[in-house]
FIKOLZA-1660 file (N, C-alpha, C; in steps of 0.1 Angstrom, whole numbers, plus 5000, padded with zeros to 4 digits):
% residues 76
   i   px   py   pz ch aa at
   1 1909 5044 5924  A  M  N
   1 1894 5043 5930  A  M CA
   1 1882 5043 5928  A  M  C
   2 1883 5051 5915  A  K  N
   2 1869 5052 5911  A  K CA
   2 1865 5040 5904  A  K  C
   3 1876 5028 5896  A  V  N
   3 1868 5017 5900  A  V CA
   3 1864 5005 5907  A  V  C
   4 1867 5006 5915  A  M  N
   4 1870 4995 5928  A  M CA
   4 1855 5002 5932  A  M  C
   5 1854 5020 5934  A  T  N
   5 1842 5020 5940  A  T CA
   5 1826 5014 5928  A  T  C
   6 1833 5015 5913  A  A  N
   6 1821 5012 5908  A  A CA
   6 1816 4993 5907  A  A  C
   7 1828 4990 5910  A  A  N
   7 1837 4972 5908  A  A CA
   7 1824 4966 5922  A  A  C
   8 1825 4979 5928  A  S  N
   8 1817 4976 5946  A  S CA
   8 1807 4974 5945  A  S  C
   9 1799 4990 5935  A  Y  N
   9 1781 4995 5936  A  Y CA
   9 1776 4983 5929  A  Y  C
  10 1785 4979 5918  A  W  N
  10 1781 4971 5904  A  W CA
  10 1778 4954 5912  A  W  C
  11 1783 4948 5919  A  S  N
  11 1789 4936 5924  A  S CA
  11 1784 4931 5935  A  S  C
  12 1781 4940 5949  A  L  N
  12 1781 4946 5958  A  L CA
  12 1767 4953 5961  A  L  C
  13 1769 4962 5961  A  L  N
  13 1752 4968 5968  A  L CA
  13 1745 4971 5957  A  L  C
  14 1745 4969 5950  A  E  N
  14 1730 4970 5936  A  E CA
  14 1723 4957 5940  A  E  C
  15 1730 4949 5938  A  P  N
  15 1727 4934 5940  A  P CA
  15 1717 4935 5953  A  P  C
  16 1722 4938 5964  A  A  N
  16 1716 4938 5975  A  A CA
  16 1705 4950 5979  A  A  C
  17 1706 4961 5972  A  I  N
  17 1694 4969 5969  A  I CA
  17 1679 4962 5962  A  I  C
  18 1687 4954 5953  A  E  N
  18 1678 4947 5943  A  E CA
  18 1667 4934 5951  A  E  C
  19 1679 4925 5957  A  N  N
  19 1669 4915 5970  A  N CA
  19 1663 4924 5979  A  N  C
  20 1670 4932 5985  A  A  N
  20 1658 4939 5994  A  A CA
  20 1645 4948 5987  A  A  C
  21 1644 4949 5978  A  S  N
  21 1632 4957 5970  A  S CA
  21 1627 4947 5970  A  S  C
  22 1631 4937 5965  A  L  N
  22 1623 4925 5961  A  L CA
  22 1615 4915 5975  A  L  C
  23 1623 4915 5984  A  S  N
  23 1617 4910 5994  A  S CA
  23 1601 4917 5997  A  S  C
  24 1598 4928 5999  A  G  N
  24 1585 4936 6001  A  G CA
  24 1589 4934 6013  A  G  C
  25 1595 4938 6021  A  I  N
  25 1599 4939 6040  A  I CA
  25 1602 4955 6038  A  I  C
  26 1606 4959 6030  A  Y  N
  26 1612 4977 6030  A  Y CA
  26 1607 4985 6022  A  Y  C
  27 1593 4987 6023  A  G  N
  27 1585 4990 6018  A  G CA
  27 1573 4985 6008  A  G  C
  28 1565 4994 6007  A  E  N
  28 1559 4986 5991  A  E CA
  28 1563 4984 5979  A  E  C
  29 1570 4990 5974  A  D  N
  29 1575 4992 5963  A  D CA
  29 1589 4990 5964  A  D  C
  30 1596 4986 5979  A  G  N
  30 1608 4987 5980  A  G CA
  30 1616 5001 5983  A  G  C
  31 1612 5010 5984  A  Q  N
  31 1616 5031 5985  A  Q CA
  31 1626 5025 5993  A  Q  C
  32 1623 5018 6006  A  Y  N
  32 1634 5019 6016  A  Y CA
  32 1643 5003 6018  A  Y  C
  33 1647 5003 6003  A  A  N
  33 1654 4990 6001  A  A CA
  33 1668 4993 6010  A  A  C
  34 1674 5010 6004  A  F  N
  34 1690 5012 6006  A  F CA
  34 1688 5013 6024  A  F  C
  35 1682 5010 6033  A  V  N
  35 1680 5013 6046  A  V CA
  35 1692 5000 6047  A  V  C
  36 1690 4984 6050  A  P  N
  36 1697 4974 6053  A  P CA
  36 1711 4975 6048  A  P  C
  37 1710 4979 6033  A  V  N
  37 1725 4981 6026  A  V CA
  37 1734 4993 6035  A  V  C
  38 1724 5000 6036  A  S  N
  38 1732 5015 6039  A  S CA
  38 1738 5011 6055  A  S  C
  39 1732 4999 6063  A  I  N
  39 1736 4998 6075  A  I CA
  39 1750 4989 6073  A  I  C
  40 1749 4981 6064  A  G  N
  40 1757 4970 6061  A  G CA
  40 1769 4978 6061  A  G  C
  41 1770 4985 6051  A  F  N
  41 1784 4989 6042  A  F CA
  41 1790 4998 6057  A  F  C
  42 1781 5007 6061  A  A  N
  42 1786 5015 6076  A  A CA
  42 1796 5006 6086  A  A  C
  43 1785 4997 6086  A  A  N
  43 1794 4988 6095  A  A CA
  43 1805 4979 6090  A  A  C
  44 1804 4977 6078  A  G  N
  44 1816 4971 6073  A  G CA
  44 1832 4983 6069  A  G  C
  45 1825 4996 6070  A  A  N
  45 1837 5002 6068  A  A CA
  45 1839 5008 6080  A  A  C
  46 1831 5011 6090  A  I  N
  46 1835 5006 6107  A  I CA
  46 1846 4993 6113  A  I  C
  47 1840 4987 6105  A  F  N
  47 1850 4973 6112  A  F CA
  47 1863 4979 6102  A  F  C
  48 1867 4977 6091  A  V  N
  48 1880 4984 6083  A  V CA
  48 1889 4991 6090  A  V  C
  49 1884 5003 6095  A  Y  N
  49 1887 5016 6099  A  Y CA
  49 1897 5005 6114  A  Y  C
  50 1885 5003 6123  A  A  N
  50 1890 4995 6136  A  A CA
  50 1900 4990 6134  A  A  C
  51 1903 4982 6122  A  A  N
  51 1913 4969 6121  A  A CA
  51 1921 4972 6121  A  A  C
  52 1920 4984 6111  A  D  N
  52 1937 4994 6106  A  D CA
  52 1942 5000 6116  A  D  C
  53 1930 5004 6129  A  Y  N
  53 1932 5015 6140  A  Y CA
  53 1940 5005 6151  A  Y  C
  54 1933 4993 6151  A  F  N
  54 1940 4983 6163  A  F CA
  54 1953 4976 6157  A  F  C
  55 1953 4970 6146  A  L  N
  55 1963 4961 6138  A  L CA
  55 1976 4972 6139  A  L  C
  56 1972 4985 6135  A  A  N
  56 1984 4996 6137  A  A CA
  56 1991 4997 6150  A  A  C
  57 1979 5000 6161  A  K  N
  57 1991 5001 6175  A  K CA
  57 1994 4988 6181  A  K  C
  58 1986 4977 6176  A  M  N
  58 1991 4961 6181  A  M CA
  58 2008 4961 6175  A  M  C
  59 2013 4965 6163  A  V  N
  59 2023 4965 6158  A  V CA
  59 2032 4970 6166  A  V  C
  60 2027 4984 6167  A  L  N
  60 2039 4989 6174  A  L CA
  60 2043 4983 6189  A  L  C
  61 2030 4983 6198  A  L  N
  61 2035 4973 6205  A  L CA
  61 2044 4962 6204  A  L  C
  62 2044 4954 6198  A  L  N
  62 2046 4941 6194  A  L CA
  62 2065 4948 6189  A  L  C
  63 2065 4955 6187  A  Q  N
  63 2079 4961 6181  A  Q CA
  63 2083 4966 6194  A  Q  C
  64 2078 4974 6205  A  L  N
  64 2084 4972 6216  A  L CA
  64 2085 4966 6228  A  L  C
  65 2077 4955 6228  A  I  N
  65 2080 4939 6231  A  I CA
  65 2093 4935 6225  A  I  C
  66 2097 4936 6215  A  M  N
  66 2106 4926 6203  A  M CA
  66 2120 4938 6213  A  M  C
  67 2117 4951 6211  A  L  N
  67 2133 4957 6219  A  L CA
  67 2134 4956 6225  A  L  C
  68 2123 4951 6241  A  S  N
  68 2130 4952 6249  A  S CA
  68 2135 4940 6256  A  S  C
  69 2131 4929 6251  A  N  N
  69 2138 4919 6248  A  N CA
  69 2150 4917 6246  A  N  C
  70 2152 4923 6233  A  L  N
  70 2169 4926 6227  A  L CA
  70 2176 4933 6236  A  L  C
  71 2170 4941 6244  A  A  N
  71 2177 4947 6252  A  A CA
  71 2180 4943 6262  A  A  C
  72 2174 4932 6271  A  R  N
  72 2175 4925 6278  A  R CA
  72 2183 4913 6275  A  R  C
  73 2185 4907 6263  A  L  N
  73 2195 4900 6257  A  L CA
  73 2210 4902 6259  A  L  C
  74 2209 4912 6252  A  L  N
  74 2223 4922 6250  A  L CA
  74 2228 4926 6263  A  L  C
  75 2220 4927 6279  A  V  N
  75 2221 4932 6284  A  V CA
  75 2228 4920 6296  A  V  C
  76 2226 4910 6295  A  V  N
  76 2230 4897 6302  A  V CA
  76 2240 4893 6293  A  V  C
% end
């Protein structure tokens, strides 16, 4: 877990913060460069959580559909 956290910081977040601070849009010296990166990080975390939640629900739903189809085939 620690290795992946470090890898994601150094390969994704740190360059994004550096680019945002060099753009000059987020404060005179880039002191607010963490804001767009934090928003993007939070949006990505929400997306991954939602995808995990809904895919799990979809798998359960598909299993129920397959079982009902199987039961229908066995009855006939």
